[in-house]
C-alpha positions as CSV (number, residue, x, y, z in Angstrom):
1,M,21.4,20.5,33.8
2,V,23.7,19.0,31.2
3,M,20.9,19.1,28.7
4,I,20.2,22.7,29.4
5,L,23.8,23.7,29.0
6,Q,24.1,21.7,25.8
7,A,20.9,23.2,24.4
8,R,22.1,26.7,25.1
9,A,25.4,26.0,23.4
10,L,23.6,24.6,20.3
11,E,21.2,27.5,20.4
12,A,24.1,30.0,20.2
13,K,25.5,28.1,17.2
14,V,22.2,28.0,15.4
15,E,21.5,31.7,16.1
16,A,25.0,32.6,14.7
17,G,24.3,30.5,11.6
18,L,20.9,32.0,11.1
19,R,22.3,35.5,11.5
20,S,24.7,34.7,8.6
21,I,21.5,34.4,6.4
22,D,19.8,37.4,8.1
23,L,17.4,35.4,10.2
24,S,16.8,34.5,13.9
25,L,15.2,31.6,15.7
26,R,12.1,33.8,16.3
27,R,11.8,34.7,12.6
28,L,12.4,31.1,11.7
29,G,9.6,29.9,13.9
30,L,7.2,32.5,12.6
31,M,8.1,31.7,9.0
32,G,7.5,28.0,9.7
33,H,4.0,28.8,11.0
34,L,3.3,31.0,8.0
35,Q,4.4,28.2,5.6
36,R,2.2,25.7,7.4
37,E,-0.8,28.1,7.4
38,P,-0.7,30.7,4.6
39,G,-3.0,33.6,5.3
40,I,-3.0,33.2,9.1
41,S,-4.2,36.2,11.0
42,F,-1.9,38.2,13.4
43,S,-3.8,37.0,16.4
44,A,-3.6,33.3,15.4
45,L,0.1,33.6,14.6
46,A,0.8,35.3,17.9
47,R,-1.0,32.5,19.7
48,R,1.0,29.8,17.8
49,A,4.2,31.7,18.6
50,G,3.3,32.1,22.2
51,I,3.7,35.9,22.1
52,K,1.3,38.9,22.3
53,V,0.0,40.5,19.2
54,Q,1.6,43.8,20.2
55,S,5.0,42.0,20.2
56,L,4.4,40.3,16.9
57,H,3.6,43.4,14.9
58,P,7.2,44.9,14.9
59,I,8.6,41.5,14.0
60,V,6.2,41.0,11.1
61,D,6.8,44.6,10.0
62,A,10.5,43.9,9.8
63,M,9.8,40.7,7.9
64,I,7.7,42.7,5.5
65,A,10.4,45.4,5.1
66,D,12.9,42.6,4.4
67,G,10.6,41.1,1.7
68,Y,10.0,37.8,3.6
69,A,6.2,38.3,4.1
70,N,3.3,40.5,3.2
71,A,0.1,41.4,5.0
72,E,-3.2,41.9,3.3
73,G,-6.5,43.3,4.5
74,G,-7.1,44.7,7.9
75,V,-8.5,47.9,6.8
76,G,-11.3,49.1,9.1
77,Q,-12.3,48.0,12.6
78,G,-12.9,44.4,13.0
79,R,-11.1,43.3,9.8
80,A,-8.1,41.1,10.5
81,A,-5.1,41.3,8.4
82,I,-3.7,38.0,7.0
83,I,0.0,37.3,6.6
84,R,1.7,35.2,3.9
85,L,5.3,34.4,3.1
86,T,6.6,35.8,-0.1
87,D,8.8,33.8,-2.5
88,R,11.8,35.4,-0.9
89,G,10.5,34.3,2.5
90,V,10.1,30.7,1.3
91,E,13.6,30.7,-0.1
92,A,15.0,32.1,3.2
93,L,13.1,29.4,5.1
94,D,14.5,26.7,2.8
95,R,18.0,28.0,3.4
96,A,17.4,28.1,7.2
97,N,16.0,24.6,7.2
98,A,19.0,23.4,5.3
99,L,21.3,25.1,7.9
100,I,19.3,23.5,10.8
101,A,19.6,20.1,9.1
102,E,23.4,20.6,8.9
103,F,23.6,21.4,12.6
104,D,21.5,18.4,13.4
105,S,23.7,16.1,11.3
106,S,26.9,17.5,12.8
107,E,25.7,17.6,16.4
108,F,24.1,14.1,16.4
109,A,26.5,12.3,14.0
110,N,28.6,10.4,16.5
111,E,27.3,7.2,18.1
112,E,26.9,8.7,21.6
113,R,24.5,11.4,20.4
114,A,22.7,9.6,17.5
115,E,20.1,8.0,19.6
116,L,19.6,11.2,21.5
117,G,19.0,13.0,18.2
118,V,16.3,10.5,17.2
119,A,14.6,10.7,20.5
120,L,14.6,14.5,20.5
121,R,13.2,14.6,17.0
122,R,10.4,12.3,18.0
123,I,9.6,14.3,21.1
124,G,9.7,17.5,19.1
125,E,7.3,16.1,16.5
126,V,4.8,15.0,19.2
127,W,5.2,18.4,21.0
128,L,4.5,20.3,17.8
129,Q,1.4,18.2,16.9
130,E,0.0,18.7,20.4
131,R,0.7,22.5,20.3
132,L,-0.8,22.9,16.8
133,A,-3.9,20.9,17.9
134,G,-4.2,23.1,21.0
135,T,-3.9,26.3,19.1
136,K,-6.3,25.3,16.4
137,S,-9.0,24.4,19.0
138,A,-8.3,27.8,20.6
139,D,-8.8,29.5,17.2
140,T,-12.3,28.1,16.7
């Protein structure tokens, strides 16, 4: 329970920081997927994000309106649109990652939390690799 409460408190701090640069955790996650796999389709991006395509469209539309991404193709039935980050999107993602790194440094700087930070980073890396491997096999 302590971990859940601490995670919620940190999430609120991160969300506030991201809002200051006009982003959110959801957008940050989507932008990370777009950076790792430029030209991903809406359906593959939705699977990676764990949301429905119908829920993804308004988020991507807003990212396009803000100049963070663009979508190409998709004209005609059966043709999938592909999504890419724009240069502005890459810059925003870089700013967000720097902000997250600052939060990580400040939250896990003291001795009591340093080991926890290392362990959480390792768990996160393994989880991400497993999730990416699972979604890539689902895409084929």
